[in-house]
C-alpha positions in Angstrom: -65.8 -3.6 -107.5 -63.0 -6.0 -106.9 -62.0 -7.1 -103.6 -58.7 -9.1 -102.9 -59.4 -11.0 -99.7 -56.9 -12.5 -97.4 -57.9 -15.9 -95.8 -55.5 -16.7 -93.5 -53.1 -19.7 -92.3 -56.5 -21.8 -91.2 -60.4 -22.2 -92.8 -61.9 -19.9 -90.0 -59.0 -17.2 -90.8 -60.7 -15.2 -93.7 -62.1 -12.1 -91.3 -65.6 -11.2 -90.6 -65.8 -8.3 -92.9 -64.4 -10.3 -95.6 -67.3 -13.1 -95.0 -70.0 -10.2 -95.5 -68.2 -8.8 -98.3 -68.6 -11.9 -100.3 -72.3 -12.0 -99.4 -73.0 -9.2 -101.7 -70.6 -10.0 -104.7 -71.6 -12.0 -107.7 -68.5 -14.1 -108.0 -65.9 -15.5 -105.9 -63.3 -16.5 -107.2 -60.5 -18.8 -105.2 -56.5 -18.1 -106.2 -54.9 -21.7 -106.3 -51.6 -21.7 -107.7 -49.2 -20.8 -104.9 -49.8 -22.8 -102.0 -50.8 -26.3 -100.9 -54.0 -25.8 -98.7 -54.1 -26.8 -95.3 -57.4 -27.5 -95.3 -60.2 -29.0 -97.9 -61.1 -26.8 -100.9 -64.8 -27.8 -99.4 -64.6 -27.5 -96.2 -63.8 -23.9 -97.3 -66.4 -23.0 -99.5 -68.5 -24.3 -96.8 -68.6 -20.9 -95.1 -69.6 -19.2 -97.9 -73.2 -19.4 -100.1 -72.2 -18.8 -102.9 -69.9 -21.4 -105.7 -66.4 -20.8 -105.5 -64.4 -20.7 -108.7 -60.9 -21.8 -109.1 -57.9 -19.1 -110.4 -55.1 -20.3 -112.0 -52.1 -18.2 -113.1 -53.3 -18.2 -116.1 -56.6 -17.3 -115.5 -55.1 -14.0 -112.8 -52.1 -13.0 -115.3 -54.4 -12.1 -117.7 -56.2 -9.5 -115.5 -60.3 -10.9 -116.5 -61.1 -10.5 -113.4 -60.4 -7.2 -113.6 -62.7 -7.1 -116.2 -65.4 -8.1 -114.5 -65.5 -6.1 -111.5 -66.3 -3.4 -114.0 -70.1 -4.7 -113.9 -69.9 -6.0 -110.7 -68.2 -7.1 -107.5 -66.0 -10.1 -107.1 -63.9 -11.0 -104.6 -60.1 -12.6 -105.3 -59.6 -15.4 -102.1 -56.1 -15.3 -101.7 -54.7 -17.6 -98.4 -52.6 -15.8 -96.2 -51.8 -12.5 -97.0 -53.8 -11.1 -100.1 -50.3 -8.9 -101.2 -47.9 -11.8 -101.4 -47.4 -12.4 -104.9 -46.7 -10.0 -107.5 -49.7 -10.8 -110.0 -51.7 -9.9 -107.2 -49.8 -6.3 -107.0 -50.0 -6.3 -110.8 -54.5 -6.5 -110.3 -54.3 -2.9 -108.2 -52.1 -1.8 -111.0 -54.8 -3.2 -113.5 -57.7 -1.5 -111.8 -56.1 1.9 -110.9 -55.4 2.1 -114.8 -58.7 1.0 -116.0 -60.2 3.1 -113.3 -62.0 0.3 -111.4 -62.7 0.5 -107.6 -60.7 -1.7 -105.2 -60.2 -3.0 -101.9 -57.4 -5.2 -99.9 -58.9 -6.8 -97.0 -55.3 -8.3 -95.1 -55.0 -11.7 -92.9 -52.1 -13.4 -90.9 -49.9 -14.9 -93.3 -46.3 -17.3 -92.8 -44.8 -14.0 -91.9 -46.6 -12.8 -88.9 -46.4 -16.9 -87.7 -42.8 -17.4 -88.0 -42.5 -15.1 -85.1 -43.8 -18.6 -83.3 -40.3 -20.1 -83.6 -39.0 -17.1 -81.0 -37.3 -15.8 -83.5 -37.4 -11.8 -83.5 -39.0 -10.5 -86.9 -36.7 -7.7 -87.5 -33.7 -9.5 -87.5 -35.0 -11.8 -90.9 -33.5 -10.5 -93.3 -34.5 -11.0 -97.6 -37.0 -13.8 -97.9 -36.6 -16.1 -100.5 -38.2 -19.1 -102.7 -37.2 -22.6 -103.3 -38.1 -24.3 -107.0 -39.2 -27.1 -107.0 -36.9 -29.1 -109.5 -37.7 -31.0 -112.4 -34.1 -32.6 -113.0 -35.9 -34.6 -116.0 -36.0 -31.4 -117.6 -32.9 -30.3 -116.7 -34.8 -27.4 -114.3 -32.3 -27.3 -110.9 -32.2 -24.0 -110.2 -30.1 -23.0 -107.5 -30.2 -19.1 -107.7 -32.2 -19.0 -103.6 -28.7 -19.3 -101.8 -27.9 -16.0 -103.3 -30.3 -14.9 -100.8 -29.2 -17.0 -98.1 -25.7 -16.1 -98.4 -26.6 -12.3 -98.5 -28.7 -12.9 -95.2 -25.9 -14.9 -93.8 -23.2 -12.1 -94.3 -25.0 -9.4 -92.0 -26.2 -12.2 -89.3 -29.7 -12.2 -90.4 -32.0 -15.1 -90.5 -33.0 -16.5 -94.1 -37.2 -17.6 -94.4 -37.3 -20.2 -97.1 -41.0 -20.8 -98.9 -41.5 -24.4 -101.1 -42.9 -24.3 -104.3 -45.9 -25.5 -104.3 -46.3 -29.5 -104.4 -42.5 -30.0 -103.5 -41.7 -33.0 -101.1 -40.7 -31.9 -98.1 -37.6 -34.5 -98.2 -37.1 -33.4 -102.1 -36.6 -29.6 -99.8 -34.2 -31.3 -97.3 -32.3 -32.4 -100.9 -32.1 -29.4 -103.1 -30.9 -27.5 -99.8 -28.0 -29.5 -99.0 -26.6 -30.1 -102.5 -27.1 -26.4 -103.0 -25.4 -25.3 -100.1 -23.1 -27.4 -100.6 -22.5 -26.0 -104.6 -22.9 -22.7 -103.5 -20.5 -23.2 -100.1 -22.7 -22.4 -97.8 -22.6 -24.1 -94.1 -25.4 -25.5 -93.2 -26.0 -25.3 -89.1 -29.0 -26.3 -87.2 -32.3 -25.7 -89.5 -36.3 -25.0 -88.5 -38.3 -27.1 -90.0 -42.4 -24.9 -89.8 -45.3 -27.0 -90.8 -49.0 -25.6 -91.3 -48.8 -23.0 -89.4 -51.5 -21.0 -87.7 -53.2 -24.5 -87.9 -54.5 -27.1 -85.5 -51.5 -29.5 -87.0 -49.0 -26.4 -86.3 -45.5 -27.8 -85.9 -41.8 -26.8 -84.9 -39.0 -28.7 -85.5 -35.3 -27.4 -84.4 -32.0 -30.0 -85.3 -29.7 -30.1 -87.6 -30.4 -31.0 -91.5 -29.2 -35.0 -90.9 -31.9 -35.4 -88.4 -34.6 -34.6 -90.6 -33.7 -37.0 -93.0 -36.5 -39.6 -91.8 -39.0 -37.6 -91.8 -42.1 -38.6 -94.2 -44.5 -37.0 -92.9 -44.5 -33.4 -92.9 -47.4 -31.4 -93.5 -48.0 -28.9 -95.8 -47.4 -25.6 -96.6 -44.3 -26.3 -94.9 -41.3 -23.5 -94.5 -38.0 -23.9 -93.9 -35.8 -21.2 -92.0 -31.9 -20.5 -91.9 -31.6 -19.0 -87.9 -28.8 -16.1 -88.2 -27.1 -14.8 -85.5 -29.0 -15.5 -82.4 -29.7 -13.4 -79.2 -30.3 -15.6 -76.3 -33.4 -15.5 -76.1 -33.6 -16.7 -79.1 -32.0 -19.4 -78.0 -33.6 -20.3 -75.2 -37.1 -20.2 -77.3 -35.5 -21.9 -80.1 -34.6 -25.4 -77.7 -38.3 -25.9 -77.0 -38.3 -27.1 -80.3 -35.5 -29.1 -80.5 -35.1 -32.7 -81.1 -33.3 -34.8 -79.6 
């Protein structure tokens, strides 16, 4: 049987049920290619009695884990919510096709935690991701701005998830360049750092105020607020940079 288990946002985020299930699994894999973990893998491993095996994109996309689940109980640990990445949905499709039993155990994700900003979740538009530019390879996509423009057209908030390995100052630079290129006006933005952990922080300011930020912890995300309700405005004042 295949278990796809959400780890939540901190090292203690996995559910008690998830922990109990891993005890009877022959193999435990950790998906390690979609997020910069806010804790070490060693810290996480201390919660389990078995060795945790790394699972990169190539392994997950090969769907070999589903074949293993034909013969034994196998767990795939996923940071945050277990079905955010499309490759995890593909595993379920493959399990259904092969008649392999599976279970999904959910946990908190950044999609829940951004509510701490005071922004109302139902006022968020489409979620987008900012890729890490590789200028030496002429890879500088800015298509995420199209999603932001769509959201702004309906006064919706835009949540930007940040690619693994992308430092904050580089992300800020990409945001400014892409906004200018696509005629998107940047007002105040929200920076959310390691939400759901002890080092969680939220900042609200004009992009220029973030120019000196050089020690932002990962994972982090950026929010471009849409039209604000007065309650949202009041809440954001608590995070304003002076």
